[in-house]
C-alpha positions, -999 to 999 in steps of 0.1 A, spaced: -419 262 -233 -455 263 -242 -475 290 -227 -510 280 -214 -538 304 -205 -557 297 -172 -590 313 -176 -614 291 -158 -613 276 -123 -579 267 -107 -565 239 -126 -584 247 -159 -562 251 -188 -565 257 -226 -547 233 -247 -534 247 -281 -558 238 -309 -549 207 -329 -524 193 -301 -528 159 -287 -536 156 -250 -511 139 -229 -521 110 -209 -521 130 -177 -541 157 -193 -568 130 -204 -569 116 -168 -572 152 -153 -601 159 -178 -619 128 -169 -614 135 -131 -627 171 -137 -658 158 -154 -664 133 -126 -661 159 -100 -683 184 -116 -710 156 -123 -709 147 -86 -712 183 -76 -741 190 -98 -758 158 -86 -753 170 -50 -767 204 -59 -798 189 -75 -805 166 -46 -800 196 -22 -823 218 -42 -850 190 -43 -848 186 -6 -851 223 -1 -882 225 -23 -897 195 -4 -893 213 29 -908 244 13 -938 224 2 -942 205 34 -930 230 58 -948 216 89 -941 179 86 -915 169 59 -895 146 82 -928 131 97 -939 122 60 -905 105 53 -906 85 87 -926 55 72 -898 49 46 -872 50 73 -891 25 94 -895 1 65 -858 2 56 -847 -4 92 -872 -33 96 -862 -50 63 -825 -49 74 -833 -60 108 -819 -29 124 -838 -22 156 -843 13 168 -841 15 206 -857 48 207 -888 40 187 -911 47 217 -901 84 217 -896 87 179 -928 107 175 -917 133 200 -884 136 182 -901 141 149 -923 168 164 -892 188 177 -875 185 143 -904 195 122 -917 219 149 -888 243 147 -895 248 109 -933 249 113 -930 275 140 -907 297 119 -923 295 85 -909 327 70 -874 321 81 -877 285 69 -888 296 35 -861 321 32 -835 294 40 -849 266 19 -861 285 -11 -829 306 -11 -808 276 -8 -826 258 -35 -821 288 -59 -785 290 -50 -778 253 -56 -797 254 -89 -782 285 -104 -746 283 -90 -734 256 -115 -743 279 -145 -718 304 -131 -689 281 -137 -699 275 -174 -674 292 -197 -699 290 -226 -725 308 -207 -701 334 -195 -688 340 -230 -723 341 -247 -745 356 -220 -722 378 -200 -750 400 -188 -769 370 -175 -737 358 -157 -733 391 -140 -770 396 -129 -774 360 -118 -742 363 -99 -754 394 -80 -787 375 -73 -767 345 -60 -747 367 -36 -778 383 -22 -798 350 -21 -768 332 -6 -764 358 23 -801 356 32 -801 318 31 -771 316 53 -783 341 79 -816 322 80 -797 289 85 -775 305 112 -807 314 131 -818 279 133 -784 264 142 -775 291 168 -809 299 184 -827 267 183 -802 239 177 -818 204 178 -783 189 185 -773 214 211 -737 229 212 -723 204 186 -749 216 161 -744 253 170 -706 250 164 -710 230 132 -735 255 116 -716 285 128 -685 272 112 -702 262 79 -724 292 77 -695 316 86 -673 301 60 -700 304 34 -707 340 42 -669 347 42 -664 330 8 -694 348 -7 -682 382 5 -646 375 -6 -659 364 -41 -680 396 -45 -651 419 -33 -628 401 -59 -650 406 -88 -654 443 -79 -617 445 -81 -617 428 -114 -597 399 -99 -616 371 -119 -594 342 -108 -599 350 -71 -635 355 -76 -639 320 -90 -618 305 -63 -640 319 -35 -673 312 -54 -662 275 -57 -656 275 -20 -690 288 -13 -705 263 -37 -686 235 -18 -701 246 14 -735 248 -1 -735 213 -15 -723 201 18 -758 201 31 -766 173 7 -735 153 20 -749 159 55 -781 143 44 -765 113 29 -743 110 60 -774 112 83 -790 82 65 -758 61 68 -752 70 104 -788 64 113 -787 30 97 -754 21 113 -755 39 147 -791 40 159 -791 2 167 -760 8 188 -778 33 210 -767 66 195 -795 92 199 -810 110 168 -795 143 181 -760 127 184 -763 112 149 -775 146 135 -743 164 150 -721 136 136 -738 141 102 -733 180 102 -696 177 111 -690 148 86 -709 163 57 -697 198 59 -661 186 68 -660 162 38 -673 189 14 -649 216 24 -619 191 24 -627 177 -10 -630 213 -24 -595 222 -9 -580 188 -22 -594 197 -56 -576 231 -55 -544 214 -46 -547 188 -73 -555 213 -100 -527 236 -90 -503 207 -94 -517 200 -128 -513 237 -138 -475 235 -130 -473 202 -147 -490 212 -179 -472 245 -182 -439 228 -183 
C-alpha cells in the first residue's frame, strides 16, 4: 500500500515523484483547479464590490440603477414598483451613508479579507514566505472579526429585508465568526489540518456575499415583473447566496475526503 501525505486542504494529496496520475486523480485535479478558479473569481468580484461601496459610500446602488433600468427595458421586463424605486434606493443607500465608519470597516475589511485569503491556501507561499503567511493570517483573523461584527450591525439593527434578512445575516455572520475563531484556536494548538478546514469554511462564507449579489441580479430580473418586492428579493438572495456557498464548501470537503480514501488505497 502506498502511503500518501496529506499536507494541504482536505482532499489534497502528494503523489510520489515520477508516478503516473490515475484517471481519477487527473479528474480530481481538474475539478480542484476549477473550484479554486471559481472561488478566486468570486473573491475578486466581492472585493471589487466592497471597494466600490467604499468609494461611493452614499449612493452606490443609485449609481448602478440606470444600468438595471436599461437591462429590464431591453428584455421587456416591467418593474411594477418603478414609481417607488427612488424611495427604495434612498433606503438602501441611506443606511450606509448614515453609518459611514461602520460601512468602511465592513467593506474595506471585507475586501482585504477576500483579496488576501486566497494567498493563505498557497503551499508555495507557506513554504517560501512562512513569516508572511503567519502575519497575514493574524491580520485576516482580526480584519475578518471586525468586518463580520460591522455586517451583523447592519443586518440585525437596520435590516432592509426585515426578519428574513436579520436571520440570514445572523446565521452567515455567526458561522463566519465561529469558523474564524476555531481556525485561530486550531493553529494555536498546532493543529494545521483543522486550522485549514475552518479557514476554508470562513472563506466559503466570505465569498458567499458575491453569490448573493449574482443571485440578487437573477432574482430581480426573474421575480420583479411577477410582483415580488425588492426587500423580498433581497432576502431570497441572502438565503440563496450564503446557502449555496456553505453547501458547496461542505460538498467539496465530502468529495475530497472520498478521494483521500481512494488514493490512499
